[in-house]
C-alpha positions as CSV (number, residue, x, y, z in Angstrom):
1,X,69.0,-50.9,0.0
2,X,69.4,-53.3,-3.2
3,X,70.4,-51.8,-6.5
4,X,67.0,-52.5,-8.1
5,X,65.4,-50.4,-4.6
6,X,67.4,-47.7,-5.2
7,X,66.5,-47.5,-9.2
8,X,62.7,-47.8,-8.4
9,X,63.0,-45.5,-5.5
10,X,65.0,-42.8,-7.9
11,X,62.8,-42.8,-10.8
12,X,60.2,-40.0,-10.8
13,X,56.5,-40.6,-10.3
14,X,54.3,-41.5,-12.9
15,X,52.2,-38.3,-14.1
16,X,49.0,-40.1,-14.2
17,X,49.5,-41.9,-11.2
18,X,45.8,-41.9,-9.6
19,X,44.2,-41.8,-13.5
20,X,42.0,-44.8,-13.7
21,X,42.2,-44.6,-17.6
22,X,44.2,-43.8,-19.5
23,X,44.0,-44.0,-23.2
24,X,47.2,-44.4,-25.6
25,X,46.6,-42.2,-28.5
26,X,50.2,-41.3,-31.6
27,X,49.4,-37.9,-33.3
28,X,48.4,-38.1,-36.6
29,X,49.6,-35.5,-38.7
30,X,46.2,-34.2,-39.5
31,X,46.3,-32.8,-36.6
32,X,48.9,-30.3,-36.6
33,X,48.1,-26.4,-37.7
34,X,50.0,-24.3,-39.5
35,X,52.6,-23.7,-37.0
36,X,53.0,-27.4,-36.8
37,X,51.6,-28.2,-33.5
38,X,48.6,-30.0,-32.1
39,X,46.2,-27.1,-33.0
40,X,44.4,-26.9,-30.1
41,X,41.2,-27.9,-30.4
42,X,43.0,-31.0,-30.5
43,X,42.7,-31.6,-27.3
44,X,39.2,-31.9,-26.4
45,X,38.9,-34.8,-28.8
46,X,42.4,-36.1,-26.8
47,X,40.2,-35.4,-23.4
48,X,36.6,-36.8,-25.4
49,X,38.8,-40.0,-26.1
50,X,39.9,-40.2,-22.2
51,X,36.3,-39.6,-20.9
52,X,34.7,-41.6,-23.3
53,X,37.2,-44.3,-22.2
54,X,35.9,-43.4,-18.6
55,X,32.2,-43.4,-19.2
56,X,32.5,-46.8,-20.7
57,X,34.1,-48.4,-17.5
58,X,31.1,-47.2,-15.6
59,X,28.1,-48.4,-18.0
60,X,27.4,-44.6,-18.4
61,X,28.0,-44.5,-22.2
62,X,23.9,-44.3,-23.2
63,X,21.2,-44.7,-20.6
64,X,22.5,-47.1,-17.5
65,X,21.9,-50.2,-16.3
66,X,18.8,-50.5,-13.9
67,X,18.0,-46.2,-15.1
68,X,14.8,-45.7,-17.4
69,X,15.9,-45.6,-21.2
70,X,16.4,-41.5,-21.1
71,X,18.9,-41.3,-18.7
72,X,22.2,-40.7,-19.9
73,X,25.3,-38.3,-19.7
74,X,26.2,-34.4,-21.4
75,X,28.9,-32.3,-21.4
76,X,28.3,-29.2,-19.1
77,X,31.5,-27.9,-19.9
78,X,35.3,-28.4,-20.3
79,X,38.3,-26.6,-20.2
80,X,41.6,-26.5,-20.9
81,X,45.3,-25.9,-19.6
82,X,47.9,-25.6,-22.3
83,X,51.0,-26.7,-20.9
84,X,53.7,-27.3,-24.2
85,X,53.0,-28.1,-28.3
86,X,52.7,-30.8,-29.2
87,X,53.8,-32.3,-32.3
88,X,54.3,-34.4,-34.9
89,X,55.2,-37.7,-34.4
90,X,54.6,-38.6,-30.6
91,X,52.9,-41.2,-28.9
92,X,50.5,-39.2,-26.4
93,X,48.6,-41.1,-22.9
94,X,45.6,-38.9,-22.0
95,X,44.3,-39.9,-18.3
96,X,40.8,-39.5,-17.3
97,X,39.1,-39.4,-13.3
98,X,36.4,-38.3,-11.0
99,X,37.8,-35.6,-8.8
100,X,34.1,-34.7,-7.5
101,X,30.5,-36.4,-6.9
102,X,27.3,-34.5,-7.0
103,X,23.5,-35.4,-6.9
104,X,22.9,-34.6,-11.0
105,X,26.4,-34.8,-12.1
106,X,30.5,-35.6,-11.4
107,X,33.8,-33.7,-11.9
108,X,36.7,-34.7,-14.4
109,X,40.2,-34.1,-14.3
110,X,42.6,-35.2,-17.5
111,X,46.0,-35.1,-17.8
112,X,48.2,-35.7,-21.4
113,X,51.5,-36.9,-21.1
114,X,53.9,-36.6,-24.0
115,X,56.1,-39.7,-24.5
116,X,58.5,-37.1,-26.9
117,X,59.0,-34.4,-24.3
118,X,58.6,-37.0,-21.5
119,X,56.2,-33.8,-19.4
120,X,52.5,-32.7,-18.8
121,X,51.7,-31.1,-22.5
122,X,47.8,-30.4,-21.2
123,X,45.7,-30.5,-18.3
124,X,41.8,-30.1,-18.0
125,X,39.0,-30.0,-16.7
126,X,34.9,-30.8,-17.6
127,X,31.7,-31.1,-15.9
128,X,29.4,-34.7,-17.0
129,X,25.7,-33.8,-16.3
130,X,22.9,-36.9,-15.8
131,X,20.3,-35.9,-18.5
132,X,17.3,-37.4,-18.9
133,X,16.6,-37.0,-23.1
134,X,13.2,-38.2,-23.0
135,X,12.5,-35.3,-20.6
136,X,14.8,-32.8,-22.2
137,X,16.0,-31.8,-18.5
138,X,18.1,-32.8,-16.0
139,X,18.1,-35.8,-13.7
140,X,19.6,-37.0,-10.9
141,X,23.3,-39.2,-11.1
142,X,22.2,-43.1,-11.4
143,X,23.1,-44.7,-8.1
144,X,24.6,-48.0,-10.0
145,X,27.1,-45.3,-11.9
146,X,27.8,-43.6,-8.6
147,X,28.7,-47.3,-7.4
148,X,30.8,-47.9,-10.4
149,X,32.5,-44.4,-10.4
150,X,33.7,-44.9,-6.8
151,X,34.5,-48.5,-7.2
152,X,36.6,-47.4,-10.0
153,X,38.3,-44.4,-8.8
154,X,39.2,-46.4,-4.7
155,X,40.5,-49.2,-6.9
156,X,43.2,-47.4,-8.6
157,X,46.9,-48.5,-7.6
158,X,48.9,-46.2,-6.5
159,X,51.7,-47.2,-8.7
160,X,49.6,-49.2,-11.5
161,X,47.0,-47.4,-14.0
162,X,44.6,-49.2,-16.1
163,X,46.0,-48.9,-19.5
164,X,42.6,-48.7,-22.1
165,X,42.5,-48.0,-25.5
166,X,40.0,-45.6,-27.6
167,X,38.0,-46.6,-30.1
168,X,38.9,-46.2,-33.7
169,X,38.4,-42.4,-34.7
């Protein structure tokens, strides 16, 4: 085994391996609470940034292509497991992936990685439901969205993930 191969095998795996969408954000000073930590509510905005980038990549930010005008995503539920407190300054990588797809919904998983701590700072889960806004009721997940999710999730290269920068806040 050559020197470079030995270095590559001794490197720990990327905690965001398997996450097809990764957004990169800097912690803003205004996100800190009185104790100097990122406020717990801000983690949900980090998740939102990653979710929006993922939904954009599968064409489901608004009405899905090839569907009736009123079907789009809504957030059904979300949760966060806080592992380590974040502070300022720090650069974060937030990964998003879909772990389960059902008829009218899919489950997303998030992971927040801190450059400063070189560790996972939080993990989260969300359920996103297809919703027909014209009827005011849930709807079947559009076939185009299902296909794009499957394609995105199965296209993840084991040692590299796609890096996406979020839209401006």
